[in-house]
N, C-alpha and C positions, 0 to 999 in steps of 0.2 A: 503494497497498502502505498500509494505515496506519502511525503509529510507536510503537515499541514503545517504552513505561516504567515498563517493573517487567523486573525473569528474577530466580531462584530463586540467591541465594551458599549458596553448602556450605560448611562446616565444615567438609571435607579441604581446601577452597581455602587456608582459612585457617593451617591447623597447616602444610601445605605452604610458605607463606608465608613462618611467622615464620623458618622456618630462613635466607630471604635475606638479602640484605645490604640495606638501607635504599631504595640505590637499585636494584635488582633489583628488589625488593617492590615498591616504587611503580612501576615501570614494567612491573611482571608484572598490578597492580592495577588498572591505565589498561587495559591490553591486555582483561583481565578487562571491563572496563565496557565499555569501543569494540566491540569486539567479537558482546555477546546484545545490548548496544543498533542498536549500523549494522548486522551482520556484517565488518565491515572489520578483514583479518586484520592481528597487526602484521607490524613488518617490524625489521630490529635486531636480535633479540634475540641473546645470547651462548649458548653451547652450553649450561648448564646453564640460563638461563633456557626456550630450546626445547624442552629436555627434561623439563620442569615444563608450558609453554604444552604441548607435547603431553597430558601429562594429562588438563588440565584440558577442551581440544577435546574430547574425547571424551564429556565429557559439557555439554558447552557448546551443540555444534553440532546433537542431537535434542532441545530444548528451544528451540534456536529453530525447528527446522525443525519442533515441532510447536504454535508458535508462530503461523509462516509458514501454516504449514495452514490453522491455527484459525481465522484472519484474512483468510482467503482467503473472498470468493463462495461459498456451495457447497465448503466447501471445507473439512477439518480430519474427523477422525474420533473422535465422546466416544464410548468405551464406555457411560457411562455412561446416555446420552439414549439413545441405540437403545436398549438395555435398557426402557427406561424405557417408549419410544415400542412396540416390540413387546410389555409389558404391555399397557399401551394397549389395543392391538389386539385379545388378544388376549379380556381385559375387553369389551368390545364385543361380540368373533362370541359370546360363551360368551350376552352380552346379547341380542344379536339372537335366538339362535338361541329362547336362552326367550320371548322372544314371537314367533318362531312356532307354538311348541307351546304357550300359553296361546291364539292366534287359531286354533287347530284342535281347541280346542273346543267 
């Protein structure tokens, strides 16, 4: 599998982390980055840190799963790409229909 090079860091993470002590904030920042890039779950979190982690995990996990699916050969669901393909197929079918009508003359 390819190595993930980037991820979205939400403003809500920073807002929540501002309320933490410097030690907890650093531990959670490191946990977010490590999980987003490698999938490694944090260990040794306090109860408060664990509660915050649970709220971050709710957005980190779907993002990570989407990246994994998209980076897997033949994987990933890309709605915009699928819509473009479908529109292209419809145009091609319409064009083919027009060619057939012209050739019938």
